[in-house]
N, C-alpha and C positions, 0 to 999 in steps of 0.2 A: 457432616454437611459443611461446605465452604462458606466463609464469611465474605468472599469476593462476589460482588454483585455482577451479574451478567445482563446482557441486553434483554434477555427474557424476563428478568426480574423488574423491569421498568414499566411504567405506565405507557401504553400505546399512545403515540402522539395525538391521534384523533380523540383520545379520551382524557387528555391532560386538562385539569381544571385550575391549576396554579402554576406560577412561575417556578416554584420549588420543584414541581414534577418535571417541568420542561428542562430545567437546569440539571436535575438529577439524570435525566435521560441523556442529555448531551454529554455530561461528564462521564457517564458509563460507556457511551459509544466511543468517546475520545480515548479512554483507557484501552478499550478493545482494539481500536485502530492502531495504537502504538504497539500493542502486543503483536498484531498482525504484521506491522512494519518490521519489528524485530525478527519475526519468522522469515519475512521476505528477504531481509538482508542476510539471513543465514544461508539462503539460496545463492546470494551473490558470493558469499564465502566459498560455497561449494563450486560455483562456476569458476572462480579464480583458481581454485585447486585443480579443476578438471581440464580447463581449456588448454590446448597445446601451445599457444603462442599469444603474446601480448596483443598482437594485431587482431586477434579473434575476439577480444573483449567487446569492442564496439561492433554491433551488428545492426545496421540501419534497417534491414528487412525485418528483423525480429522486433525492433523498436516500433516500426510502423504497424506490425501485426498486433502488438500489445496495445497500442493506443487505439487501433480500430476495434479491437475486442471490447475495450473499456467504453468507447463511444457507443457501440451497439448495446451494451448492457445498461449504460446510463439512459439511453433512449427508452429501453424496455421498462425501466423503473421510474421514469419521470424525473430523472436528475438532469439539470441543465447540461447538455452535451458540451458546450464550449468550456464550462467550468471543469467538468471531468477531464476533458482533453488537456487543458492547461495544467491541472494538478498532476496528471500522469506524465506529461512532458517533463515537468520538474522532477518528479519521482524517478523516472527512467534515466534522465541525465545525471542525477545525483547517484543513482545506483551504478551507473557506468563509471563515474569518477571513483566511487567507493571500491568497485571491483578492480579497477586499475591499481589502486593503492594496495589492495589485498594481494593482487597478482604479484606485484613487485615485492611485497613482504614475504610471500611464500617462496620466491625464487632468489631472494637476497641472501 
C-alpha cells in the first residue's frame, strides 16, 4: 500500500469539521494538480517532437477549443467560469512558450 495520500483519502469538503481537514484536502489536491501538470507538460514535449514546423506550435483554433472545453466543464461543476478561463489562458500560453523552447531544443 502506498504512503502517498490521494484525493480519495481526504474528507469530503461537505463533511470537513476542522481547518486541519480543509488544509489537508487542499494540500492533497495541490499535489495532485502538480502531478497532472507534469503529465500535461509531457504532452507538450511530445508535441514539440511531433510537429513538423515551429510555426505549427501556436494553434489559435486549438487554444480556443481547449478554453471552451474548460469553460463548459467548469460550468457543469459549479466552478467560476471566468476563473477557470483565466487560469487556462495562462496555462495554455505558458504551455505554448514551453513547447517553443522544447521545439528549438529538439531541432538545435
